[in-house]
N, C-alpha and C positions, 0 to 999 in steps of 0.2 A: 504494499501500499503506499501512497505518495506520503512524505512527510507533512504535515498541514503546520498552521499557526498555531495550536495547540501544544503539539509536540515541541515545538520553536520557545513557545512562552515558559512551558515548565522547563526546560534545559536553561532558560537566563535567567529564569527565577521574577518576569515579570509579564505585565498583563497582555492578552491578547491584541488590544490596541495598542499599544507600545510596539511590537511587532510590526505590527499594521504599517504602523507610521513610518519606522525604519525601514520597512521592505519598499515601501512607494516615495522616501527618499525626503520626509517632510524634514522640515530644518528644526523644530522644536523639542529636541529631544537630549538631553545630555549626555557629553562624551562620552563619559563610561559606560552609559546604559548603553548607547550605541554601540561601544565597541564589544559590551556580553552580547547583545542580539545577535550582531554581525559574527560574534563565534560560534553562536549556537547556531546561525545560519547554515555557515560554512561546513559543521562537523558534522549536520545533519542533514546537509545536500538538499536544504529547502529550495524547491522554483516556486515564485508566485504564479498563480494559474492569472495570466494577465490577460484572457480574452474574459474572464470570468469579471475581474476588477474594470476592466474598461466597461463593460457591461453595467455595473452597478456605480459607474462615477459618469457612466454618459459620455466619456471622453476615446478618444482614439491612441491617448499618449505618443499622438504624434504632432509635431511641431516642423515648422517650414522657416527654411532662412533664405532671405534674398538678398542677393548681393548683384552690384551692376555687372563684375566678370570674374567670373569662376579661376580665369586663367592668370589672374592678378597674384604677383606672391601672396600681398597682403592680406587680398579678400583669404587666398587660400590658406591662409597658416590659421586667420582668425576663423575661417569654417570648419578647419581641423579641430582648433581645442573647442567650440561650440557644441560641435559631435560630440567631444572625449566627454565633457563637464556633462552634457546630455544624458550619458548615458551612464551618471552615477544617481539622476532620476529616473531611469528606468524610462527612460524617452529615447523615440526614436526622432532622428534629425532627415527633412529632406529638403535637398537642395536647389535653388532656381538663381539663374541671373536672369538680368533684364536688360543687356548692355546699353545702360543706359536710355533707355526708351520709353517716353511719358506713358503711354499705351499700357506696358508689359508691366511697368511700376503701379499705373490706375488697376491693372488687372489682378495684380499679387497681393495689393494690400485692399481692395476693395470687392473683391470674391469671396465666392459661396466658403464659409469657416463650417465646421462640426461632420462632414461627411468624411474628410480627410484628413485634415490637421485641427488642433485645438487651438492652435494660434499661429503670428507669424512675428518675425525678426527682420525687420527691412534696414538698406540703406539706400533710402533715394537720393537719385540724382537730381530731377528734373521737374517731380511734383512737387509744388512750393507748400511754405507751412498751412495755406487757411484753405488748401484741396487736400491735404493731408488730413487736417480735423477734422474735415466735412466725412471723408472717406473710411477715417477710423475711428469716429465715433462709438462708443460701446463696442467696441471689437478686441480681442486677447491680440493686440499689437503693440512692440517696442520698434521704435526709430534708433537708427545707429547712424551716424556723423551729424552735420550739422544742420539738416535737414527738421529741426524739428518742429512741432506743432504746440506751444507753449501754453501749459496750466492745463492741456486737455489729454494728451498722450504719454508715455510713457518713454525718455530720450536717455540713451547714454551714448555721450560724445568725449574727445578731449578738449582741453581750452587752446584751440587752435591758436589765436590771437597771441597770448603768452609763448605757445611752443614756438612760432614762427620768430616773436622777438627774442628771445634767447637766441636761437640760432643767427642770428641775425649780429647781436650782440657780440658774440661769440666771436664771429668772422673780423668786426671791428675791434676788440683786443687782441686779435692778431696783428692789426697794424694795418689792416685790409681798409681801404676808403671807396674806392671805385665797386661797390656791389650790387649785381644784378640779381634779377629774380626769374625765376622760368618755373612756369604753370600758372599762368592767368588764364582762365575760361570764361570769359563774358559772352560766349555763346549758349553755354547750358545757365547763366547766371547761378555758377554756384557756390554753396555756402563754402566750400571747405577752401574752395581757390582765393573766395574773396575774403575771408578771414586771417587767411597766410599771408594774404599781399598786405591786410590791415596790419597786421603783426610788423610786416618787415619795413613798414613806410615808418610805424610808431618808433620803432628801434633806430632809422638814420635820422629823426627829426629830435629824440633826445640827443644823440650824439652832433645834433647842429650841423648835418651834411644836407645841403637841399637834393629833393626827390628829383630824379631825371625818368621821367616817363619813357627816353631809348635804352633804359638797363630793365626795364620791366618785357619779358618777351609772353607773349601768350600760345596755348598750345591747343591742339585739337584733342590730344588726349593725351595720356599721362604716362605712354610708355617710351622704352628707350631711342626709338629710332624720333619721336619730338623731341627728344632731349636734346641728341644730336643735331638735328636740324635748326632748334632754338640758339645752341651754342654757334654753330656756323653762322647765324645769321649777325648774331651780337659782335663775332668778330670782324663780320664781313661791312656790315654798317659802317663802323665807327661808331665812338661814345664820346668823341670831346674831345677836349685836350688832354684827357690822360686813358690809358687801356683799363679794360676790366681786369680785376683785380683778383675779385673773388665772385661765385654765385650762390644763391638760395634755390636750391631744387625742391619742388613743393611734393617732388615723391622722390625715392630710391632710383626707382627706376628714371627719371629724368636726370637723377646727377650721373647716373652709370653713362649712359650716350652721350650726355655732355662731357666727358672724360674721355670717351672714346674720340671726341671730335679736337679735343684740348690735342691731345697725342697725336692724331695725324696733322695739326697745324704744325706739328714743331715745337709743341709748349709744354711745360710739366707742371703735374698737379702733386704736391701746392706750390710749388715754387713761382710758377708764372700767375697760375689761379687756384684757388683754395674754392673746395667745393663740398656744400653742406646738403645732405638730402634730408628724406622724410620718411618715416616708416620703418627703419631697422629690419628690413629683409635681408635674406640668410645670404643674397649674391653680396651685399656689401661688406659682408664680414671679412668675405672670401676674396674681394677683388683687390687688384695693385694700383693704387695703393688702395688700402681699405679705406672704407667710407664715412667718413662723421654722419652722424643722422639724429633725426628727433625719433626717441623710439617711445611709441606710445603702450601704455599695459594691456597688450591684447589680450592676458587672460584675465584681467580684470575687467575689461569690456565684455567679455562671451559670459563671464560668469553674472554679473550685475544683470544683462541684457536675460539671462533664464531668469535669473532670480524675479526681477520685475514681472517676464511674463507671466510664472508661477504664480504670484501674486493676482496679476491680473485676472488669469483663468477663473482664480478663487473668486475674486470680488471684481466684477467688469464693473461697478459702479466708485469703486476708489478714483479719488484723485491723481492724476498724472504723477508720474517724480521727472527731475528732470538732474542726470547724474551724471560728474564730471570724473572721468578716470584720470589717473596718472601717467605723467609723462617724464622722459627724461633726455636731458640730450648727452647724447655719446660720442666722447670727441677719439678719432684716429687720426689715418694718418693722412687723409683728405685734405685737412685745413691744417696740419700741425709739423 
C-alpha cells in the first residue's frame, strides 16, 4: 500500500495538516518542523497524489513564465532559476516568449487562465502600464522589469536608474570623461532602456559633465551585432574634440559586440575604451578581457516573483506589491 499523510505525520510527530503544508510548499512552517517532516517523507518514500491535490484545490499546479526572448542569456538564466525554485513548491513552469510583440504580450497576459495554468509571470516590453493594469485586473499576474502597473499588480524589478548611475560613476572614477551609452530603444518606449539612460545622464550631471547626444546610441535589439554596429558608428561619426574613452552598454550582449568592434579597429579594452555592461551573463565572465557589469540578483527576482504569485493565487484581491531586487556592480578587466 502507498504511504499516506497519516504515516508521515506519525513518523514526524506532527499533525496531518502540518505534513500537508510541507508537502505543498507552504511557507509558514517552523524550520525544525519542516526538517523533521521532510526526513519522514524521504524515509517513508511518501509521494503526494498530485491529481487529487489539484482536484481538491481547483488548481493545475502549473504557472506560466512569459519572456521576450528565450535565447537571451539573461532570460535563459532567469527561466532556469524560476523552474528550479518552482519545483520546491511542487509547481510546473510553462515557458513562452513574445519576441517583444504587443499582440503576443496581450494574449499571454489577458488570455484564459485556470484550464492550463494558475498564474502568469511576465516580462512585457511593449504593453504600457495603463493597459497592463486593465488586462491584469483581478488576475494572478506578476510583472518583471520596468513595465509595472503601480498599485494594482505585483511587480518585481531592479532599480535601473541607480544601477546605471553606479556603472557610469565607476567609469568616471576610472578617469574617463567621454563616456558613451549604447542601448537606447525609443521605438519601443522601453522602460528598461529609458531608466538606464536616465541613470547614465544623472551621473554625468552630478560630475559636472555636459550631456552629448552624439554619445548616446540607439539600437533595434539588445544583441551582440547591435552593440558592434553601434560601436562602429560611434567611432565613425566622430564625437567632437575628444575621442570616446568609455562606453556603458545597457546589456552585456551589447558590450560584447562593442568590444569586438574596438578590437577590429586596432584599439584596446580597457586601455583605449573601457566598457561596462549590464546583466552579468556567463559569457562576460569568460570573455577576454572579462566584462565589468551590473549584476541583478536574478535568484532573488525569481524567488520573489514566485512568492508574489503564490500569494496572489491564494488571495486575488490583495493589494499589489512593488518589490525592488538587489544589484551589484562587478568590476572586471574591461574597465580596470
